[in-house]
Structures are given as structure tokens and as C-alpha cells.
C-alpha positions as CSV (number, residue, x, y, z in Angstrom):
1,M,-71.5,92.4,-146.5
2,G,-74.9,92.1,-145.0
3,L,-77.9,94.0,-146.2
4,R,-77.9,97.7,-144.8
5,I,-81.1,99.6,-144.6
6,E,-80.7,103.3,-145.3
7,H,-82.2,105.4,-142.7
8,P,-83.6,102.6,-140.5
9,Y,-85.1,104.9,-137.8
10,A,-87.0,106.8,-140.6
11,W,-88.5,103.4,-141.8
12,L,-89.4,102.5,-138.2
13,F,-91.1,105.6,-137.5
14,C,-93.0,105.5,-140.7
15,A,-94.0,101.8,-140.1
16,F,-95.5,103.2,-136.8
17,A,-97.6,105.6,-138.7
18,A,-98.5,102.9,-141.1
19,L,-100.4,101.2,-138.3
20,G,-103.2,103.6,-139.4
21,A,-103.3,101.7,-142.7
22,C,-103.5,98.4,-140.9
23,L,-106.8,99.9,-139.4
24,Y,-108.1,101.1,-142.7
25,G,-107.3,97.8,-144.5
26,Y,-108.3,95.5,-141.9
27,D,-111.7,97.0,-141.3
28,G,-112.6,97.2,-144.8
29,V,-112.2,93.4,-145.1
30,Y,-113.0,91.8,-141.9
31,F,-116.7,93.1,-142.1
32,T,-117.4,91.7,-145.7
33,G,-116.4,88.3,-144.0
34,V,-118.3,88.8,-140.8
35,S,-121.5,90.0,-142.6
36,A,-121.5,86.5,-144.5
37,M,-121.0,84.3,-141.5
38,D,-124.1,82.1,-140.6
39,V,-123.7,83.0,-137.0
40,F,-123.7,86.8,-137.5
41,V,-126.7,86.6,-139.9
42,K,-128.6,84.5,-137.3
43,H,-127.9,87.0,-134.5
44,F,-128.4,90.1,-136.6
45,G,-130.9,88.9,-139.1
46,T,-134.7,87.8,-139.4
47,P,-136.1,84.4,-140.1
48,K,-136.6,83.9,-144.0
49,A,-140.0,84.3,-145.2
50,D,-140.0,81.0,-147.1
51,G,-140.2,79.1,-143.8
52,S,-136.8,77.3,-144.4
53,G,-135.7,78.0,-140.9
54,G,-132.8,79.9,-142.3
55,Y,-132.1,83.6,-141.4
56,E,-131.1,86.6,-143.5
57,I,-130.4,90.3,-143.2
58,K,-132.1,92.8,-145.2
59,A,-130.1,94.3,-148.1
60,S,-130.8,97.7,-146.8
61,D,-129.8,96.8,-143.3
62,L,-126.5,95.3,-144.4
63,S,-125.9,98.2,-146.4
64,V,-126.3,100.6,-143.6
65,M,-124.2,98.4,-141.2
66,T,-121.6,98.3,-144.0
67,S,-121.5,101.7,-145.2
68,M,-121.8,103.9,-141.9
69,I,-118.2,103.7,-141.2
70,N,-117.7,106.0,-144.2
71,V,-119.7,108.6,-142.4
72,G,-117.1,108.3,-139.4
73,E,-114.3,108.3,-141.9
74,L,-115.5,111.5,-143.7
75,V,-116.0,113.5,-140.2
76,G,-112.5,112.1,-139.1
77,S,-110.6,113.1,-142.1
78,L,-112.3,116.6,-142.2
79,T,-111.5,117.5,-138.6
80,A,-108.1,115.9,-138.8
81,A,-106.7,119.1,-140.3
82,P,-107.3,121.6,-137.7
83,M,-106.4,118.8,-135.2
84,N,-103.1,118.3,-136.8
85,D,-102.4,122.0,-136.8
86,F,-103.4,122.5,-133.0
87,L,-102.2,119.0,-131.5
88,G,-99.7,117.9,-134.0
89,R,-99.5,114.5,-135.6
90,K,-98.9,112.5,-132.3
91,G,-102.0,114.3,-130.8
92,V,-104.2,113.1,-133.6
93,F,-102.6,109.6,-133.4
94,L,-103.6,109.4,-129.9
95,I,-107.2,110.6,-130.3
96,G,-107.7,108.2,-133.2
97,A,-106.4,105.3,-131.2
98,L,-108.8,106.0,-128.3
99,T,-111.8,106.5,-130.7
100,V,-111.1,103.2,-132.5
101,I,-110.9,101.5,-129.0
102,V,-114.3,102.9,-128.2
103,G,-115.9,101.9,-131.6
104,V,-114.7,98.3,-131.3
105,V,-115.8,97.9,-127.8
106,L,-119.4,99.1,-128.7
107,Q,-119.3,96.4,-131.5
108,L,-118.3,93.7,-129.2
109,A,-120.9,94.6,-126.5
110,T,-123.9,93.4,-128.4
111,D,-124.9,90.1,-130.1
112,H,-128.2,91.4,-131.7
113,S,-128.4,95.2,-131.8
114,H,-128.0,97.0,-135.1
115,A,-127.7,100.4,-133.4
116,Y,-124.6,99.1,-131.4
117,I,-123.0,98.0,-134.6
118,I,-123.9,100.9,-136.6
119,G,-122.9,103.4,-133.7
120,G,-119.7,101.4,-133.1
121,R,-118.7,101.6,-136.9
122,V,-119.3,105.3,-137.0
123,I,-116.9,105.9,-134.0
124,L,-114.5,103.4,-135.5
125,G,-114.7,105.2,-138.8
126,Y,-113.9,108.6,-137.1
127,G,-110.6,107.2,-135.9
128,V,-109.7,105.5,-139.3
129,G,-110.5,108.8,-141.1
130,A,-108.2,110.6,-138.5
131,F,-105.3,108.1,-139.3
132,S,-105.9,108.1,-142.9
133,S,-105.4,111.8,-143.3
134,T,-102.6,112.0,-140.7
135,S,-100.4,109.0,-141.4
136,P,-99.5,110.0,-144.9
137,L,-98.8,113.4,-143.8
138,Y,-96.6,112.3,-141.0
139,I,-94.8,109.9,-143.4
140,G,-94.3,112.5,-145.8
141,E,-92.8,115.0,-143.1
142,V,-90.5,112.2,-141.5
143,A,-89.3,110.5,-144.6
144,P,-85.9,111.6,-146.2
145,T,-86.9,113.2,-149.7
146,H,-85.2,110.4,-151.7
147,I,-87.2,107.6,-150.1
148,R,-90.2,109.4,-149.6
149,G,-92.2,107.9,-152.7
150,P,-91.3,104.3,-151.7
151,L,-92.3,105.0,-148.1
152,L,-95.6,106.6,-148.9
153,M,-96.4,103.5,-151.4
154,C,-95.7,101.2,-148.2
155,W,-99.1,102.7,-146.9
156,Q,-100.7,100.5,-149.5
157,L,-98.4,97.6,-149.0
158,T,-99.3,97.8,-145.1
159,L,-102.9,98.1,-145.9
160,S,-102.9,95.0,-148.2
161,V,-101.2,92.9,-145.6
162,S,-103.6,93.8,-143.0
163,Q,-106.5,92.8,-145.5
164,I,-104.8,89.3,-145.7
165,V,-104.9,89.1,-142.0
166,A,-108.5,90.1,-141.8
167,A,-109.3,87.5,-144.6
168,A,-107.3,84.7,-142.9
169,I,-109.0,85.4,-139.5
170,N,-112.2,85.3,-141.0
171,R,-111.5,82.0,-142.8
172,G,-110.4,80.5,-139.5
173,T,-113.4,81.5,-137.4
174,E,-116.4,81.3,-139.9
175,S,-117.0,77.5,-138.9
176,L,-117.5,78.4,-135.3
177,T,-121.0,78.0,-134.1
178,T,-121.0,80.5,-131.3
179,T,-120.6,84.4,-131.3
180,A,-116.8,83.9,-131.3
181,A,-117.0,83.5,-135.0
182,Y,-117.5,87.3,-135.6
183,R,-116.4,88.5,-132.2
184,I,-112.8,87.4,-132.7
185,P,-112.3,89.3,-136.1
186,M,-113.7,92.3,-134.4
187,A,-111.5,92.1,-131.3
188,V,-108.5,91.8,-133.4
189,Q,-109.0,95.4,-134.4
190,L,-108.1,96.5,-130.9
191,I,-104.4,95.2,-131.6
192,F,-103.5,98.2,-133.8
193,P,-104.8,101.0,-131.6
194,L,-103.2,99.3,-128.6
195,L,-99.8,99.2,-130.3
196,I,-100.0,102.7,-131.2
197,L,-100.8,103.7,-127.6
198,A,-97.8,101.5,-126.5
199,F,-95.3,103.1,-129.0
200,I,-96.5,106.7,-129.3
201,W,-94.3,107.8,-126.6
202,W,-91.3,106.7,-128.3
203,V,-91.7,108.2,-131.9
204,P,-90.8,111.9,-132.6
205,E,-93.3,114.4,-133.4
206,S,-93.1,116.0,-137.0
207,P,-90.0,118.2,-137.2
208,R,-91.9,120.4,-139.5
209,W,-94.7,121.0,-137.2
210,L,-92.5,121.5,-134.1
211,L,-90.6,124.1,-136.0
212,R,-93.7,125.8,-137.1
213,K,-94.6,126.1,-133.5
214,G,-91.4,127.7,-132.5
215,K,-90.0,124.5,-130.7
216,G,-86.6,124.5,-132.2
217,E,-85.0,122.5,-129.6
218,K,-87.6,119.7,-129.9
219,C,-87.2,119.9,-133.7
220,D,-83.5,119.3,-133.4
221,N,-84.1,116.5,-131.1
222,A,-86.7,114.9,-133.5
223,L,-84.3,115.3,-136.6
224,R,-81.4,113.6,-134.7
225,L,-83.7,110.6,-133.6
226,I,-84.8,110.2,-137.2
227,H,-81.1,110.2,-138.3
228,R,-80.0,108.4,-135.4
229,E,-78.0,105.8,-137.3
230,D,-75.6,108.6,-138.8
231,K,-73.2,109.4,-135.9
232,A,-72.1,112.4,-137.8
233,Y,-75.4,113.8,-138.5
234,S,-75.9,117.6,-137.9
235,S,-79.5,118.8,-138.0
236,H,-78.4,122.3,-138.7
237,A,-78.9,122.1,-142.6
238,D,-82.2,120.4,-142.4
239,M,-83.5,122.9,-139.8
240,L,-82.4,125.7,-142.2
241,A,-84.2,124.1,-145.0
242,L,-87.3,123.6,-143.0
243,Q,-87.2,127.1,-141.8
244,R,-86.9,128.5,-145.2
245,D,-89.9,126.3,-146.2
246,L,-91.8,127.7,-143.5
247,D,-90.9,131.3,-144.2
248,D,-91.8,130.8,-147.7
249,E,-95.1,129.2,-146.7
250,A,-95.9,132.0,-144.4
251,A,-94.9,134.6,-146.9
252,M,-97.2,132.9,-149.5
253,A,-100.1,132.6,-146.9
254,K,-99.9,135.9,-145.5
255,D,-102.1,137.5,-148.1
256,S,-103.9,134.1,-149.2
257,S,-106.8,132.3,-148.2
258,W,-108.7,129.1,-149.0
259,L,-110.2,130.9,-151.9
260,D,-106.8,131.2,-153.4
261,L,-106.9,127.3,-154.0
262,V,-109.7,128.3,-156.5
263,R,-108.4,131.6,-157.7
264,D,-104.8,130.9,-158.2
265,P,-104.5,128.8,-161.5
266,I,-101.5,126.9,-160.4
267,E,-102.9,126.0,-156.7
268,R,-106.2,125.1,-158.5
269,R,-104.6,122.6,-160.6
270,K,-102.6,121.0,-157.6
271,V,-106.0,120.8,-155.8
272,L,-107.7,119.2,-158.8
273,Y,-104.9,116.7,-159.2
274,S,-104.8,116.0,-155.6
275,A,-108.4,115.5,-155.0
276,G,-108.8,113.8,-158.4
277,A,-106.1,111.3,-157.5
278,L,-107.8,110.3,-154.2
279,I,-111.3,110.5,-155.7
280,A,-110.4,108.3,-158.6
281,Q,-108.8,105.9,-156.0
282,Q,-112.1,105.3,-154.4
283,I,-114.6,105.5,-157.1
284,N,-113.1,103.2,-159.6
285,G,-115.2,100.3,-158.7
286,I,-112.7,98.5,-156.5
287,Q,-114.5,99.2,-153.0
288,W,-117.3,97.1,-153.7
289,F,-115.2,93.9,-153.4
290,Y,-113.4,95.0,-150.3
291,Y,-116.8,95.6,-148.6
292,F,-119.0,92.7,-150.1
293,G,-116.5,90.5,-151.6
294,T,-117.1,87.6,-149.4
295,V,-121.0,88.2,-149.8
296,F,-120.6,88.4,-153.5
297,S,-118.4,85.3,-153.8
298,K,-120.9,83.4,-152.0
299,A,-123.8,84.8,-154.0
300,I,-122.0,83.6,-157.3
301,G,-121.8,80.2,-156.0
302,L,-118.1,79.6,-155.1
303,D,-117.7,76.6,-152.9
304,D,-115.4,78.5,-150.4
305,P,-115.8,82.3,-150.6
306,F,-113.7,82.9,-147.6
307,L,-110.9,81.1,-149.0
308,M,-111.4,82.9,-152.3
309,T,-111.3,86.3,-150.4
310,L,-108.0,85.3,-148.8
311,I,-106.5,84.2,-152.1
312,V,-107.5,87.5,-153.7
313,F,-105.8,89.6,-151.0
314,I,-102.6,87.3,-150.9
315,I,-102.4,88.2,-154.9
316,Q,-103.0,91.9,-154.0
317,V,-99.9,91.9,-151.5
318,V,-97.6,90.5,-154.1
319,V,-98.8,93.0,-156.8
320,V,-98.3,95.9,-154.2
321,F,-95.0,94.8,-153.2
322,A,-94.0,94.8,-156.8
323,A,-95.4,98.2,-157.3
324,V,-93.2,99.5,-154.3
325,L,-90.1,98.1,-155.9
326,C,-90.9,99.8,-159.3
327,A,-92.0,103.2,-157.6
328,N,-89.1,105.2,-158.9
329,K,-88.6,103.3,-162.1
330,L,-91.9,103.4,-164.1
331,P,-93.5,106.6,-165.4
332,R,-96.6,107.2,-163.2
333,R,-98.9,108.8,-165.8
334,P,-98.8,106.1,-168.4
335,L,-99.1,103.4,-165.6
336,L,-102.4,105.1,-164.4
337,L,-103.8,105.4,-167.8
338,I,-102.9,101.7,-168.8
339,T,-104.1,100.1,-165.6
340,T,-107.4,102.5,-165.7
341,G,-108.2,100.9,-169.0
342,I,-107.7,97.4,-167.6
343,M,-109.8,98.0,-164.7
344,T,-112.6,99.7,-166.8
345,I,-112.7,96.5,-169.3
346,S,-112.7,94.1,-166.1
347,I,-115.5,95.7,-164.2
348,F,-117.5,96.2,-167.4
349,I,-117.2,92.4,-168.0
350,V,-118.3,91.5,-164.7
351,G,-121.2,93.8,-164.6
352,C,-122.5,92.5,-168.0
353,L,-122.4,89.0,-166.9
354,G,-124.8,89.5,-164.1
355,I,-126.8,86.6,-162.4
356,P,-129.7,85.8,-164.8
357,G,-132.8,84.5,-162.7
358,G,-130.8,84.7,-159.5
359,Q,-128.5,81.8,-160.6
360,V,-124.9,81.8,-162.1
361,S,-123.2,78.9,-163.9
362,E,-119.9,77.4,-162.6
363,T,-118.3,78.8,-165.8
364,F,-119.7,82.3,-165.3
365,G,-118.5,82.2,-161.8
366,K,-115.0,81.4,-162.7
367,V,-114.9,84.2,-165.5
368,I,-116.4,86.6,-162.9
369,I,-113.8,85.9,-160.4
370,S,-111.0,85.8,-162.9
371,F,-111.9,89.5,-164.0
372,V,-112.2,90.6,-160.4
373,I,-108.6,89.4,-159.8
374,I,-107.5,91.2,-162.9
375,E,-109.3,94.3,-161.6
376,I,-107.7,94.1,-158.2
377,T,-104.2,93.4,-159.7
378,A,-104.5,96.6,-161.9
379,F,-105.7,98.7,-159.0
380,N,-103.0,97.8,-156.6
381,F,-100.2,98.2,-159.1
382,A,-101.1,101.7,-159.8
383,W,-104.0,103.6,-158.4
384,G,-103.8,102.0,-154.9
385,P,-100.2,103.0,-154.0
386,L,-99.8,106.1,-156.2
387,G,-102.8,107.7,-155.0
388,W,-101.2,108.7,-151.7
389,T,-97.7,109.5,-153.5
390,I,-99.3,111.9,-155.9
391,V,-101.1,113.7,-153.1
392,S,-98.0,114.1,-151.1
393,F,-96.1,115.8,-154.0
394,L,-99.0,117.8,-155.2
395,F,-100.4,119.2,-152.0
396,P,-100.9,123.1,-152.4
397,F,-97.8,124.4,-150.7
398,P,-99.1,127.4,-148.7
399,L,-101.8,125.1,-146.9
400,F,-99.8,121.9,-146.9
401,H,-100.2,121.4,-143.2
402,S,-104.0,122.1,-143.3
403,L,-104.5,119.8,-146.1
């Protein structure tokens, strides 16, 4: 017998939503490589003061160009909630895709302007933020309950694969002497929103959202499409279960407000755990390598920083894939505690080694990059994929669709 995939259409539609993870992962890595390219530094930097004929980008300018995408992501993620309620998940996907295209085109339109790069990354970030809020929500609503955890963890797997793609493209173009060196990695970002625009017409809207809006017939069609491989499938039971959930949600929300997320001790714990999971996922120190990894590798004297970045992300994919396979087999709380300890020790050692006098020995460089790899391995076996899963299961129930 051949290998049979359970619920193949659910996997397919969740893979479509995971294109948002491709954007999130690709953008976080491609710019760390681009900003280290000699051609990019020459076009967007200034001559070095030592008269050596080289160029440099001021640390403050590089920091702004790199980090301004986070401003767009913040706004995008915050506005995604009301848009999801009003337009549906597919509506947000459409707006996010168009926004990403505008942001990328702005960056491609210049070979010297910081303003275009910054503005383009803010707009791009808005689309990425909208996807990062909506895609896990869509996956959680489309995926059958018993495979929801692994499917949500595939968000991190998809993100990791896209990071390999970004690192590989940077490695392939960094030796070019024209603006194609950095414009090719920038332009590749257009593939993801264009795929979304091409296939969005074929994927179903969230059945939960359709039923909430009173579109019972469309909800029935969406459920049948999700379970299309099962010729004997009847949506009746699933629609009844969804309606009961919505009725309970409405009853609980009738006399409640956003303040109840603080007043109600149970909901307050859910909010704290949900927010805490995603905050811990972002502030544990891993992001510095995603945004400045190639620049950092270059600074500590590695012979081929672009290759090292690529190797690190290949290791990451292997680890995330292992985490997905173990999704329902390992206890999550002990796993998070153990990997947190490993990450803490690793980043502490990296920070303590430093670069005395602006120079680092070959031995120190190898030790530093070894502990960076250990930190990334620990993160991607636990916090990376589990953050999204924890939030999906802990969302405060009455305001699930808004959050």
C-alpha cells in the first residue's frame, strides 16, 4: 500500500495559509544578507573616514532600515483582528498580498534612497504582520482537531524552509558587482504574494467565520471542500458543533467586554499565557541572528559568512521537522523549560566572549558560532513551533475571532 495522507485537502489549504510564514521567514533573513553585501553598502552607505576607499553604512542607519519592518508588522497585526471580523480570512490575505507587493516594488525602485527602503519595509511589514496574525488563525479553523497541533507547527517549518531559500539566494548573488546582487533577493519576495493572488480564489473561507456571518450554505460548501477526499462526508455534525460553539461564544460575550480579559481570572490566565508564549518567542535573543546574522558572522571574521548563514538555517529546518514529528509525543512544558535553559546558557556565553579590541581570534569565532547553532537548535525544537500551537489552544474563547 502506498502512503496515504489523512485529510489532504486540509493540508493543502493550510499550506496555502503558510505562504504567510514564507514571507515572514524570508524577509527576516534576506535583509541580513543584503545589508552585508559590498554592492549594497556602496550604494546605500558613505565613504569610510579612513580614506581607504571602502564604504560603510552607519550603525544607526542600518538599524533603522532593518528594524522599521517591525513597525509595519505591529500595525498589521493589530489591524488584522477587526479586518478578519469584517472581511474574513481571505479578505485579509488579499489585502496583505497587495500590501507586500507595494512594499517590495518601493524597495526595488531605488539604488540609493534610504527613505524608499525604509518606507518599503514598513509597508511590507504591514502585510507580513497581517499574515502572521491571520494565517495561524485560518489554519486553526480549517484543520481537523486531531491534526491541528502538527499543522500549526508546520508554520515554523515553512518559515524555516523559506529562511534557507533566502540564505541560499543571498549566497548565490553576493558576488555580483551590480545592483542585481541585492535586487534579486528583494524581487524573490514577490513570488509569495503572487502565489496567494493566484490561488486565493480556490481555497475556502473559514467555515467558522462563514457560519458566524449567517452564511450557512457557504459554510457547508467550505466544509465539504475541506473533506473532499471523503465521499461519504456529511457536514451536518460539524456545522452543529460549530453552531454550538458560536452560540456559547455569543452567550459568553453578551455580557462581556475586553475588560473581562483582565477581570475574569480564567480568561486573564489565558491572555497571560497566550501573550507570554509569543513574547517569549520573540525576546529570547534569537531575533538578533535572524536580522544581523550575516553581518555578525562577517564581524567575527568567518571566511564565508553567507555560507555559514545558509548552514545554520539548514540545521534549523532539520530541527523543526523533528519537532513537528514529535509534536504530540513530548510534554510541552518540560520541553520549553529545558530548551529555555539551553538558550540562556548559549546566549550568555556568546555575550561574554565579546570582541576585545574589535578583533576576535579564530578559536573564539568557532566557539561563538557553535553556541549560536546550539541556541538556534534549542529555539526551533520548542519555542519556535510551539509558540503558535500554545496560542491556538489558549485563545480566550469569547473573543477568539477578534484575537
